[in-house]
TITI-282501 format. One line per 10 residues: number of its first residue (from 1); their letters; for each residue x, y, z of C-alpha. Coordinates in Angstrom, 3 decimals, padded with zeros to 6 digits, always signed. Each point is the difference from the previous one (the first is absolute). Last residue first. Example, Ala and Ser with C-alpha at 12.3 -4.5 7.8 and 13.67 -1.06 7.14 Angstrom:
BEGIN
2> SA> +013.670 -001.060 +007.140; -001.370 -003.440 +000.660
***
This chain:
BEGIN
118> QFSQGTKILE> -006.180 +017.783 -005.762; -001.162 -002.438 +002.610; +001.647 -002.247 +002.555; +002.783 +002.369 +000.995; -001.507 +001.843 +002.970; +001.162 -002.923 +002.148; -003.182 +000.335 +002.066; -002.092 -001.054 -003.029; +001.906 -003.273 -000.188; -000.557 -000.582 +003.712
108> LAVEIMENKC> -003.748 +000.572 -000.422; -000.161 -002.377 -002.967; +001.927 -002.663 +001.942; -002.347 +000.207 +002.981; -003.048 -000.109 -002.276; +001.018 -003.010 -002.079; -003.389 -000.180 -001.726; +001.442 -001.847 -003.023; -000.871 +002.797 -002.461; +001.238 +002.578 +002.493
98> AWILATYGYT> +003.354 -001.723 +000.475; +000.283 -000.611 -003.740; -000.617 +003.689 -000.788; +002.438 +001.038 +002.720; +002.723 -002.312 -001.331; -000.374 +001.698 -003.351; -001.774 -001.169 -003.129; +000.077 +001.658 -003.430; +000.538 -003.220 -001.968; +003.640 +000.901 -000.705
88> NVQEPKAHGI> +000.640 +000.225 +003.735; -000.222 +003.222 +002.009; +002.639 +000.436 +002.715; -000.758 +002.618 +002.675; +000.302 -002.496 +002.869; +003.658 -000.514 -000.991; +001.196 -002.625 +002.513; +002.603 +002.274 +001.562; -001.340 +000.726 +003.492; +000.568 -003.143 +002.031
78> KILELAVETM> -003.475 +000.402 +001.508; -001.802 -000.106 -003.344; +001.631 -003.345 -000.791; -000.906 -001.339 +003.441; -003.609 +001.100 -000.451; -000.181 -001.664 -003.413; +001.456 -003.231 +001.401; -002.472 -000.112 +002.878; -002.948 +000.748 -002.272; +000.751 -002.582 -002.694
68> KKECALILAT> -003.210 +000.391 -002.006; +001.580 -001.278 -003.252; -000.467 +003.339 -001.797; +001.286 +001.887 +003.040; +003.135 -002.135 +000.273; +000.447 +000.220 -003.772; -000.142 +003.806 +000.010; +002.457 +000.063 +002.894; +002.357 -002.436 -001.758; +000.099 +002.419 -002.918
58> IGCNDVQEPK> -001.651 -000.144 -003.429; +000.849 +002.353 -002.862; -000.503 -002.709 -002.614; +003.752 -000.531 -000.572; +000.552 -000.377 +003.747; +000.482 +002.815 +002.523; +002.500 -000.544 +002.811; -000.557 +002.161 +003.103; -000.474 -003.100 +002.171; +003.627 -000.978 -000.743
48> AHGTKILKLA> +000.242 -003.101 +002.223; +003.365 +000.827 +001.587; -001.043 +001.120 +003.509; -000.247 -003.642 +001.042; -003.226 +000.855 +001.861; -001.843 +000.553 -003.288; +000.953 -003.502 -001.130; -001.294 -001.481 +003.246; -003.324 +001.836 -000.406; -000.365 -001.131 -003.619
38> VEKMGYYCAW> +000.786 -003.607 +000.913; -002.523 +000.052 +002.834; -002.717 +001.427 -002.248; +000.411 -002.336 -002.953; -002.933 +001.261 -002.094; +001.444 -001.119 -003.343; +000.343 +003.535 -001.362; +001.293 +001.235 +003.347; +002.777 -002.607 +000.131; +000.742 +000.731 -003.658
28> SLATDGNQNI> +000.342 +003.732 +000.702; +002.284 -000.707 +002.931; +002.199 -002.384 -001.999; +000.419 +002.803 -002.510; -001.562 +000.709 -003.388; +001.308 +002.567 -002.505; -000.857 -002.127 -003.015; +003.649 -000.971 -000.603; +000.372 -001.156 +003.630; +000.933 +002.169 +002.989
18> HEPNAYKTKI> +002.170 -001.536 +002.734; -000.057 +001.808 +003.358; -001.419 -002.983 +001.871; +003.140 -002.090 -000.760; -001.050 -003.070 +002.046; +003.488 -001.560 -000.049; +001.252 +001.245 +003.390; -002.463 -002.354 +001.674; -003.037 +000.729 +002.184; -001.901 +001.287 -003.048
8> LELAVEEM> +000.381 -003.455 -001.553; -001.811 -001.603 +002.924; -002.923 +002.403 -000.374; -000.107 -000.598 -003.769; -000.084 -003.769 +000.441; -002.778 +000.218 +002.578; -002.032 +002.287 -002.287; +000.419 -002.421 -002.890
***
């Protein structure tokens, strides 16, 4: 499905800004399913809504850290509005997942934002 998603992103029909009834976006699904290239392409569209929080308090950044997607997490941190402070309903933040998954570079960048803890 990654090939299909990448081709769809090239068209005007991709609709990366769409949010479903659960608060999910194409970016959050790409992270959930570990589709790194799709997530990166969606971020580059500028319409992927990385700040979106789903019904469980989960953001694309939290998912990227949970799924060990270092490059995606770093790109989300770099763009500046991925909500590193977000705590999901299970009490996890992107920083917790980054530490749990030994994503040292991501954890350090999250700390540098000054927003990754309350």
